[in-house]
C-alpha positions as CSV (number, residue, x, y, z in Angstrom):
1,X,3.3,-53.2,19.8
2,X,3.0,-55.9,17.2
3,X,5.4,-55.5,14.3
4,X,3.5,-58.1,12.2
5,X,-0.1,-59.1,12.7
6,X,-2.6,-61.1,10.6
7,X,-6.3,-60.9,11.1
8,X,-8.4,-63.8,9.8
9,X,-6.1,-64.2,6.8
10,X,-7.1,-66.8,4.3
11,X,-5.4,-67.6,1.0
12,X,-6.5,-69.7,-2.0
13,X,-4.1,-70.7,-4.7
14,X,-5.2,-70.2,-8.3
15,X,-6.2,-73.8,-8.6
16,X,-8.6,-73.3,-5.7
17,X,-6.5,-75.0,-3.0
18,X,-7.1,-73.4,0.4
19,X,-3.7,-72.9,1.8
20,X,-4.5,-70.7,4.8
21,X,-7.8,-70.4,6.7
22,X,-8.6,-67.5,9.0
23,X,-5.0,-67.2,10.4
24,X,-4.5,-64.9,13.3
25,X,-0.9,-64.3,14.2
26,X,1.0,-61.6,16.2
27,X,4.7,-60.9,16.4
28,X,5.5,-58.4,19.2
29,X,8.3,-55.9,18.7
30,X,11.8,-57.1,19.8
31,X,10.8,-60.7,20.3
32,X,11.7,-64.0,18.6
33,X,8.5,-65.8,17.5
34,X,8.3,-69.3,16.2
35,X,5.8,-70.8,13.7
36,X,6.0,-74.5,14.2
37,X,4.4,-77.0,11.8
38,X,5.1,-80.1,9.6
39,X,6.0,-79.8,5.9
40,X,3.1,-78.5,3.9
41,X,1.3,-76.9,6.9
42,X,1.2,-73.4,5.4
43,X,4.3,-71.8,7.0
44,X,5.9,-70.6,3.9
45,X,2.6,-69.4,2.4
46,X,1.9,-67.3,5.5
47,X,5.4,-65.8,5.5
48,X,5.0,-64.6,1.9
49,X,2.1,-62.5,3.2
50,X,4.2,-60.6,5.7
51,X,5.8,-58.2,3.1
52,X,3.2,-58.4,0.4
53,X,4.7,-61.1,-1.9
54,X,1.3,-62.7,-1.6
55,X,-2.0,-60.9,-1.0
56,X,-4.7,-62.6,1.1
57,X,-7.9,-63.8,-0.5
58,X,-9.5,-62.4,2.6
59,X,-8.4,-60.9,5.9
60,X,-5.8,-58.3,6.7
61,X,-2.0,-58.1,7.2
62,X,-0.6,-55.3,9.3
63,X,3.0,-54.2,9.6
64,X,3.7,-51.9,12.6
65,X,0.0,-51.8,13.2
66,X,-0.8,-50.4,9.7
67,X,-2.7,-52.5,7.1
68,X,-0.6,-53.4,4.0
69,X,-1.1,-51.1,1.0
70,X,-0.3,-53.2,-2.1
71,X,0.6,-50.2,-4.3
72,X,4.1,-50.6,-5.7
73,X,5.8,-47.8,-3.7
74,X,4.1,-48.9,-0.5
75,X,5.3,-52.5,-1.0
76,X,8.9,-51.3,-1.6
77,X,8.8,-49.5,1.7
78,X,7.4,-52.5,3.5
79,X,10.0,-54.8,2.0
80,X,12.7,-52.5,3.5
81,X,11.2,-53.0,6.9
82,X,10.4,-56.8,6.6
83,X,13.1,-58.9,5.1
84,X,12.4,-62.5,4.2
85,X,15.1,-65.2,4.1
86,X,13.8,-68.1,2.0
87,X,14.3,-71.8,3.0
88,X,16.5,-72.5,0.0
89,X,19.2,-69.9,-0.3
90,X,19.7,-70.7,-3.9
91,X,16.3,-69.1,-4.5
92,X,17.8,-65.8,-3.1
93,X,21.4,-65.8,-4.4
94,X,21.8,-65.1,-8.1
95,X,24.7,-62.6,-8.6
96,X,28.2,-63.7,-9.8
97,X,29.8,-62.8,-6.5
98,X,28.8,-62.7,-2.8
99,X,29.4,-58.9,-2.6
100,X,27.2,-58.3,-5.7
101,X,24.5,-60.4,-4.2
102,X,24.5,-58.5,-0.9
103,X,24.6,-55.2,-2.7
104,X,21.6,-55.9,-4.9
105,X,19.0,-54.6,-2.4
106,X,20.7,-51.4,-1.5
107,X,21.5,-50.6,-5.1
108,X,17.9,-51.3,-6.0
109,X,16.7,-48.6,-3.6
110,X,19.1,-46.0,-5.1
111,X,21.8,-45.7,-2.4
112,X,25.1,-44.2,-3.3
113,X,28.0,-46.5,-4.1
114,X,29.9,-45.6,-0.9
115,X,26.9,-46.4,1.3
116,X,26.3,-49.7,-0.6
117,X,29.9,-50.8,-0.1
118,X,29.7,-49.9,3.6
119,X,26.5,-51.9,4.1
120,X,28.0,-54.9,2.2
121,X,31.1,-54.9,4.4
122,X,29.1,-54.5,7.6
123,X,26.6,-57.1,6.7
124,X,29.1,-59.8,5.7
125,X,31.0,-59.1,8.9
126,X,27.9,-59.5,11.1
127,X,27.3,-63.0,9.7
128,X,31.0,-64.0,9.8
129,X,31.5,-63.9,6.0
130,X,34.0,-61.1,5.7
131,X,36.6,-62.0,3.1
132,X,34.1,-63.9,1.0
133,X,33.0,-60.9,-1.2
134,X,34.6,-62.1,-4.4
135,X,33.6,-65.7,-4.1
136,X,30.8,-67.1,-6.4
137,X,27.8,-68.0,-4.2
138,X,27.5,-71.4,-5.8
139,X,31.0,-72.4,-4.5
140,X,29.8,-71.9,-0.9
141,X,28.5,-74.5,1.6
142,X,24.9,-74.7,2.6
143,X,25.5,-72.9,5.8
144,X,27.6,-70.2,4.1
145,X,24.9,-69.6,1.6
146,X,22.4,-69.1,4.4
147,X,24.6,-66.6,6.1
148,X,25.1,-64.7,2.8
149,X,21.3,-64.7,2.3
150,X,20.9,-63.2,5.8
151,X,23.6,-60.6,5.0
152,X,21.6,-59.6,1.9
153,X,18.6,-58.8,4.1
154,X,20.8,-57.1,6.7
155,X,22.1,-54.8,4.1
156,X,18.6,-53.3,3.8
157,X,18.6,-52.6,7.5
158,X,15.2,-54.1,8.2
159,X,13.3,-53.8,11.5
160,X,11.9,-57.3,11.2
161,X,13.6,-60.5,9.8
162,X,11.4,-63.4,8.7
163,X,13.2,-66.7,8.2
164,X,11.7,-69.8,6.6
165,X,13.3,-73.0,8.1
166,X,16.7,-71.2,8.8
167,X,18.4,-74.4,9.9
168,X,17.0,-76.8,7.3
169,X,19.6,-79.0,5.7
170,X,22.4,-77.8,7.8
171,X,24.8,-79.8,10.0
172,X,24.8,-79.1,13.7
173,X,27.7,-76.6,13.5
174,X,26.1,-74.7,10.6
175,X,22.7,-74.6,12.4
176,X,24.4,-73.4,15.6
177,X,26.1,-70.6,13.7
178,X,22.8,-69.4,12.2
179,X,21.0,-69.5,15.5
180,X,23.8,-67.5,17.2
181,X,23.5,-64.8,14.5
182,X,19.8,-64.6,15.0
183,X,20.1,-64.5,18.8
184,X,22.6,-61.6,18.6
185,X,20.5,-59.7,16.1
186,X,17.5,-60.0,18.5
187,X,19.6,-58.8,21.4
188,X,20.4,-55.7,19.3
189,X,16.6,-55.1,19.0
190,X,15.6,-56.8,15.8
191,X,12.2,-58.6,15.8
192,X,12.6,-62.1,14.4
193,X,10.0,-64.6,13.1
194,X,11.2,-68.1,12.2
195,X,9.3,-71.1,10.8
196,X,10.5,-74.5,11.6
197,X,9.6,-78.1,12.3
198,X,12.6,-78.5,14.6
199,X,10.9,-78.6,18.0
200,X,14.2,-78.8,19.9
201,X,15.4,-75.3,19.0
202,X,12.1,-73.5,19.8
203,X,12.3,-73.5,23.6
204,X,15.8,-72.2,23.4
205,X,15.0,-69.0,21.5
206,X,11.3,-68.3,21.1
207,X,9.2,-66.3,23.5
208,X,6.0,-67.3,21.8
209,X,5.1,-70.3,19.6
210,X,2.3,-70.8,17.0
211,X,1.5,-74.3,15.8
212,X,0.1,-74.4,12.2
213,X,-1.4,-77.5,10.6
214,X,-3.4,-77.8,7.4
215,X,-3.4,-74.0,7.0
216,X,-4.9,-73.3,10.5
217,X,-3.3,-72.1,13.7
218,X,-4.3,-74.8,16.2
219,X,-2.3,-73.7,19.2
220,X,-0.4,-70.6,20.5
221,X,1.3,-69.5,23.7
222,X,4.6,-69.7,25.5
223,X,6.8,-72.7,24.7
224,X,5.8,-74.2,28.1
225,X,2.1,-73.8,27.3
226,X,2.3,-75.2,23.8
227,X,4.5,-78.2,24.6
228,X,2.4,-79.0,27.6
229,X,-0.3,-80.1,25.1
230,X,1.1,-83.4,23.9
231,X,-2.1,-84.4,22.1
232,X,-2.1,-81.3,19.9
233,X,1.6,-81.6,19.2
234,X,1.3,-85.2,18.1
235,X,-1.8,-84.7,16.1
236,X,0.1,-82.1,14.1
237,X,2.7,-84.7,13.2
238,X,5.2,-83.1,15.6
239,X,6.8,-84.4,18.8
240,X,7.8,-83.0,22.2
241,X,11.3,-81.6,22.5
242,X,13.7,-84.4,23.4
243,X,14.3,-83.1,26.9
244,X,10.5,-83.1,27.6
245,X,10.1,-86.4,26.0
246,X,12.8,-87.9,28.2
247,X,11.2,-86.5,31.3
248,X,7.8,-87.9,30.1
249,X,9.3,-91.4,29.7
250,X,11.1,-91.3,33.1
251,X,7.8,-90.2,34.7
252,X,5.4,-92.7,33.0
253,X,7.6,-95.7,32.6
254,X,10.1,-95.5,35.4
255,X,7.8,-94.0,38.0
256,X,9.8,-90.9,38.8
257,X,7.7,-88.1,40.2
258,X,8.0,-85.6,37.3
259,X,4.9,-83.6,36.9
260,X,3.7,-81.6,33.9
261,X,4.7,-79.2,32.5
262,X,7.9,-81.1,31.7
263,X,11.2,-79.3,31.5
264,X,12.1,-78.1,28.0
265,X,15.8,-77.3,28.3
266,X,18.8,-79.1,29.8
267,X,19.0,-76.5,32.6
268,X,15.4,-77.0,33.6
269,X,15.7,-80.8,33.5
270,X,18.8,-80.6,35.7
271,X,17.0,-78.7,38.4
272,X,14.0,-81.1,38.2
273,X,16.3,-84.1,38.5
274,X,18.2,-82.7,41.4
275,X,14.9,-82.2,43.3
276,X,14.0,-85.8,43.0
277,X,17.1,-87.9,42.7
278,X,19.4,-88.7,45.6
279,X,23.1,-89.6,45.1
């Protein structure tokens, strides 16, 4: 079952700019799916279609295999199922305190105060931000803001979480914290879609990858399939993951017998090296 699907979705901005052109995308239930592309490729625009923030100029968006209904009540239900975490958490955090920010969504759908407080506490704990409820969001670090933004979505108990560049602007420790949270949420059954131009994280977490460039999907498949196509990757102003790039260099320049598809992770590379190198 696909929790999110687009069929030939195109979108034009009011000035006539074609941002998406006949995009077909599928996110199976319970998986982590990556949308990979350079800046300006259309990743954020596509994501804003997933819960009806934007409406396609043509084509269809489906959530849990049902076409989106853009009536106000229907969109409210969809937005409880599909939570979007924006690239810049400052676009999402606006309340005087962290707790008030996380409580905004549950209060907006009319939950009782006790239930709201319970959800706030649970959500902050899940992202490692318990004890921060009374702090102003603008006093937090970039990574802490991202975690609070995720907590605000978790408080709505969505089935699907969509994250636009979740590790953008974070140091390695902050990025690792975010990815561990997403990995754990996925293990618990949540479907996750992330956009990124960080090719190194994709093989570690995603079961399927879509490459978008200039508003079009130009490649899709498993990480191994997608990164096996160096020409498409580089034509989209991306690069191979560093492990694969290293194996490519060792094979082409140093004559080591590494065949495609190249390993994408340290574990895969180690096995390949042990097969061919003698100590």
